[in-house]
C-alpha positions as CSV (number, residue, x, y, z in Angstrom):
1,M,195.1,195.6,74.4
2,S,195.0,191.9,75.1
3,N,193.0,189.5,77.2
4,E,195.4,190.1,80.1
5,L,193.9,193.6,80.4
6,F,190.6,192.2,81.6
7,E,191.9,189.3,83.8
8,D,191.7,191.5,86.9
9,L,188.2,192.9,86.1
10,F,185.3,191.8,88.3
11,I,181.9,192.6,87.0
12,D,179.2,193.1,89.6
13,E,175.9,195.0,89.9
14,K,177.7,198.3,90.8
15,N,180.0,198.4,87.7
16,Q,178.2,196.1,85.3
17,N,177.3,198.5,82.5
18,E,180.6,200.4,82.7
19,S,182.7,197.2,82.6
20,I,180.7,195.6,79.8
21,I,180.9,198.7,77.6
22,K,184.7,198.9,78.3
23,I,185.1,195.4,77.0
24,A,182.6,195.9,74.1
25,L,184.4,199.0,72.9
26,Y,187.6,197.1,72.7
27,Y,186.2,194.4,70.5
28,R,183.8,196.7,68.6
29,P,185.8,199.9,68.3
30,L,183.4,201.5,65.8
31,W,180.8,201.5,68.6
32,K,182.6,204.5,70.2
33,Y,181.1,206.6,67.4
34,Y,177.6,205.8,68.5
35,S,175.9,207.7,71.2
36,Q,175.6,205.9,74.6
37,D,171.9,205.7,74.0
38,N,172.5,203.5,71.0
39,L,174.3,200.8,73.0
40,V,172.0,198.2,74.7
41,I,172.9,195.9,77.5
42,D,170.3,193.3,78.0
43,S,170.0,190.1,80.0
44,F,168.7,186.7,79.1
45,S,166.6,184.8,81.6
46,G,166.6,181.1,82.3
47,G,170.1,180.6,83.6
48,I,170.6,178.5,86.7
49,T,174.3,179.0,87.5
50,N,175.2,182.1,85.5
51,R,174.0,185.5,84.4
52,M,174.0,186.0,80.6
53,L,174.1,189.5,79.3
54,C,174.4,190.8,75.8
55,C,175.6,194.1,74.4
56,Y,174.6,195.4,71.0
57,S,174.0,198.5,68.9
58,K,170.3,199.5,68.5
59,S,171.0,200.6,65.0
60,I,172.3,197.1,64.0
61,G,170.1,195.0,66.3
62,I,170.6,192.0,68.5
63,E,170.5,189.5,65.7
64,S,173.8,190.8,64.4
65,S,177.1,189.0,64.5
66,D,178.5,192.1,66.2
67,T,176.4,191.3,69.3
68,L,178.6,190.3,72.3
69,L,177.6,187.8,75.0
70,F,178.8,188.0,78.6
71,R,178.6,185.1,80.9
72,I,179.0,186.1,84.5
73,Y,179.5,183.2,86.9
74,G,177.1,182.7,89.8
75,K,178.3,182.9,93.4
76,D,180.4,179.9,94.4
77,T,179.6,178.0,91.1
78,E,183.3,177.2,90.8
79,L,182.8,174.7,93.6
80,F,180.9,172.4,91.3
81,I,181.8,173.6,87.8
82,N,185.4,173.4,86.5
83,R,185.7,176.8,84.8
84,D,189.1,175.9,83.3
85,N,187.6,172.8,81.6
86,E,184.6,174.9,80.5
87,L,186.8,177.4,78.7
88,R,189.1,174.8,77.3
89,I,186.1,172.9,75.7
90,M,184.6,176.2,74.4
91,K,187.9,177.2,72.7
92,L,188.3,173.6,71.3
93,L,184.8,173.8,69.7
94,M,185.5,177.2,68.3
95,N,188.7,175.9,66.6
96,Y,187.3,172.7,65.4
97,K,185.3,173.5,62.3
98,H,184.0,176.6,63.9
99,I,181.3,174.7,65.9
100,G,181.4,177.1,68.8
101,Q,181.3,180.8,69.2
102,E,184.4,183.0,69.0
103,F,186.0,183.5,72.4
104,Y,187.0,187.1,73.1
105,C,188.3,187.5,76.7
106,Q,188.1,186.2,80.2
107,F,187.6,188.4,83.3
108,K,187.6,187.4,87.0
109,N,184.1,186.2,87.2
110,G,183.2,185.3,83.6
111,Y,184.0,185.8,80.0
112,C,182.9,187.5,76.7
113,F,182.2,185.6,73.5
114,Q,180.3,185.8,70.2
115,Y,176.6,185.7,70.0
116,F,174.9,183.2,67.7
117,P,171.4,184.2,66.8
118,G,168.9,181.3,67.0
119,K,166.2,179.7,69.1
120,V,166.3,178.3,72.6
121,V,165.8,174.6,72.3
122,N,162.8,173.4,74.4
123,W,161.4,169.9,74.8
124,K,159.0,170.3,71.9
125,L,161.6,171.5,69.5
126,M,164.1,168.9,70.7
127,H,161.7,166.1,69.6
128,E,161.5,167.4,66.0
129,E,163.6,165.2,63.8
130,N,165.5,168.0,62.1
131,C,166.5,169.5,65.5
132,M,167.5,166.1,67.0
133,R,169.9,165.6,64.1
134,L,171.6,168.9,64.6
135,V,171.9,168.5,68.4
C-alpha cells in the first residue's frame, strides 16, 4: 500500500475516526492486535487554519514515537496557504539532518506525519535564552 491509496480519501466529521484508524493501521500494523478501545484519537487545540488530531495506543501513550499526527486543512485555506509548498518544505526539513517529522501520507484535505513529543512554545518560553537558540 502506498501514499496513492490515500490520495482520494477526504476526512470529515462523519468518517473521521474510521479514516484515521485506516491510515494508522497501515503505518502501525501491530496496532491491529490491540482492541479498538486501546486506540485513542485526540485533538489538539489552538489551531487557526487546521485541525490537528493524533492517534496513539493507550498502552504505549501519547509521548511515544509511534504516535501519528493528522493535519486536516480548514475550509478554503488553500486560498491563502500554498499546500504544495507547505509539503515540499516539510519533506525538505525531514530529509535535511532530520530536522522535521517523518512524512507518511497525504490525503485530499490533509496529511499524516510523525509526532514529536515536546512543549508548545509560548511567549514566556520563547524569551528564555536556551529556547531562543533552538528556535
